[in-house]
C-alpha positions in Angstrom: -126.0 -52.7 5.1 -125.5 -53.6 8.7 -127.4 -53.9 11.9 -126.7 -50.7 13.9 -127.1 -51.9 17.5 -128.2 -54.6 19.9 -127.6 -58.4 19.8 -126.7 -58.5 16.1 -124.8 -55.2 16.0 -122.4 -55.1 13.0 -124.0 -58.1 11.3 -124.4 -57.7 7.5 -127.8 -57.8 5.9 -128.5 -58.5 2.2 -130.6 -56.1 0.3 -132.6 -56.6 -2.9 -131.1 -55.4 -6.1 -134.2 -53.7 -7.4 -135.2 -50.2 -8.6 -138.4 -50.5 -6.6 -136.8 -51.3 -3.3 -135.0 -48.5 -1.5 -133.2 -49.4 1.8 -133.9 -47.0 4.7 -130.9 -44.8 5.2 -128.8 -45.7 8.2 -129.2 -42.3 9.8 -133.0 -42.5 9.5 -133.0 -46.1 10.9 -130.9 -45.0 13.8 -133.2 -42.1 14.5 -136.3 -44.3 14.5 -134.7 -46.6 17.1 -133.4 -43.7 19.2 -137.0 -42.3 19.4 -138.5 -45.6 20.5 -135.6 -47.0 22.5 -137.6 -47.1 25.7 -140.5 -49.0 24.0 -138.6 -51.6 22.0 -137.9 -54.2 24.7 -140.5 -56.9 24.2 -142.4 -55.0 21.6 -144.4 -56.4 18.7 -143.0 -54.7 15.5 -144.8 -54.4 12.1 -142.5 -53.7 9.1 -144.9 -52.7 6.3 -143.3 -52.6 2.9 -140.3 -54.4 4.5 -137.9 -54.5 1.5 -134.8 -56.2 3.0 -136.4 -56.5 6.4 -133.7 -54.2 8.0 -136.2 -52.3 10.2 -137.8 -55.4 11.7 -134.4 -57.1 12.1 -133.0 -54.0 13.8 -136.0 -54.1 16.1 -135.3 -57.8 17.0 -131.7 -57.0 17.5 -132.7 -54.3 20.0 -135.1 -56.6 22.0 -138.4 -56.7 20.2 -140.2 -60.0 20.8 -141.8 -60.3 17.4 -141.3 -58.7 13.9 -143.8 -59.1 11.2 -142.6 -58.4 7.7 -145.0 -57.4 4.9 -143.6 -57.4 1.4 -145.0 -58.3 -2.0 -141.9 -58.3 -4.2 -140.7 -61.9 -4.6 -137.0 -61.1 -4.7 -137.3 -59.0 -1.5 -139.3 -61.8 0.2 -136.4 -64.2 -0.5 -133.9 -61.7 0.9 -135.9 -61.1 4.1 -136.1 -64.9 4.6 -132.3 -65.2 4.0 -131.7 -62.4 6.5 -134.0 -64.0 9.1 -132.2 -67.3 8.7 -128.7 -65.8 8.9 -129.6 -64.1 12.2 -131.4 -67.3 13.4 -134.6 -65.4 14.5 -137.2 -67.6 12.7 -139.1 -68.1 16.0 -139.5 -64.3 16.4 -140.2 -63.4 12.7 -143.2 -63.8 10.4 -143.2 -62.9 6.7 -146.5 -62.1 5.1 -145.9 -62.2 1.3 -148.6 -60.0 0.0 -149.5 -56.3 -0.7 -150.1 -53.9 2.2 -153.8 -53.6 1.7 -154.3 -57.4 1.9 -151.9 -57.7 4.8 -153.8 -55.1 6.8 -156.9 -57.3 6.4 -155.0 -60.4 7.4 -153.6 -58.7 10.5 -156.9 -57.3 11.6 -157.4 -57.8 15.3 -153.7 -58.0 16.1 -151.9 -55.3 18.0 -148.4 -53.9 17.4 -146.4 -51.6 19.6 -144.3 -50.2 16.8 -145.3 -49.9 13.1 -142.9 -48.8 10.4 -144.4 -47.9 7.1 -142.1 -47.2 4.1 -144.1 -47.5 0.9 -142.7 -46.8 -2.5 -142.7 -43.1 -2.7 -145.2 -42.8 -5.6 -147.6 -45.4 -4.3 -150.9 -44.2 -2.7 -152.1 -46.6 0.0 -155.1 -46.4 2.3 -153.5 -46.5 5.7 -156.8 -46.1 7.7 -156.7 -49.8 8.9 -153.3 -49.1 10.6 -155.0 -47.3 13.5 -156.8 -50.5 14.4 -153.5 -52.4 14.6 -151.7 -50.0 17.0 -151.5 -50.8 20.7 -152.8 -48.0 23.0 -149.4 -46.5 23.7 -147.7 -47.5 20.4 -146.1 -45.4 17.7 -146.4 -45.5 13.9 -143.5 -44.2 11.8 -144.2 -43.3 8.2 -141.4 -42.6 5.8 -142.1 -40.5 2.7 -140.2 -38.5 0.1 -139.5 -35.0 1.2 -141.2 -32.5 -1.2 -141.1 -28.9 -0.1 -144.8 -28.1 -0.8 -146.2 -31.5 0.2 -148.1 -31.7 3.4 -147.3 -34.9 5.4 -149.8 -37.7 5.0 -152.4 -38.1 7.8 -153.8 -41.4 9.1 -157.4 -41.5 10.2 -157.7 -42.2 13.9 -154.1 -41.3 14.7 -152.6 -38.1 15.8 -149.5 -36.7 14.1 -147.0 -36.1 16.8 -143.8 -35.1 15.0 -142.4 -34.6 11.5 -138.6 -34.9 10.9 -136.6 -34.5 7.7 -133.7 -36.8 6.8 -132.1 -35.8 3.5 -134.7 -36.7 0.8 -137.0 -38.4 3.3 -139.5 -37.2 5.8 -140.4 -39.3 8.9 -143.8 -38.7 10.5 -144.7 -40.1 13.9 -148.3 -41.0 14.9 -150.0 -42.2 18.1 -153.6 -42.9 19.0 -155.6 -39.8 19.6 -156.1 -39.4 23.3 -159.4 -37.6 22.9 -161.2 -40.8 21.5 
């Protein structure tokens, strides 16, 4: 797995060797950053269910000022830290080694411009607190498994803007409801 673009373009990233961690496809990763290319410079990026940290590291490579990585798998946490060290971005990266529910409590009161959520496909998580972490003009990206009869997940307080399919994955974009 490699960084696709930016300062670290072409640099290799390590990925956990685990059946519970599934790296985001390069095509989907590239699509996310094409969508937010005008918002990434100086952005605060939250990588929830970070796995290898590829999404947050890609954000830093493209000009984000901060990436926060939330991961509870110990092996994945070690890989994220190795990747951060290899790219020498320790001053712009923060790892929160806990589950998403606890991390959302820890992060309460902070604001992020871009939030990427890629939970294990069969894990049900209450994403309601995410709306409180999103800056007024920010975007949340939620990656889920594509299932033909499944309606995309909604997040309270956020408006679903777009749904795109990438192979076996579906990417849903959310922003703060403007009618609030």
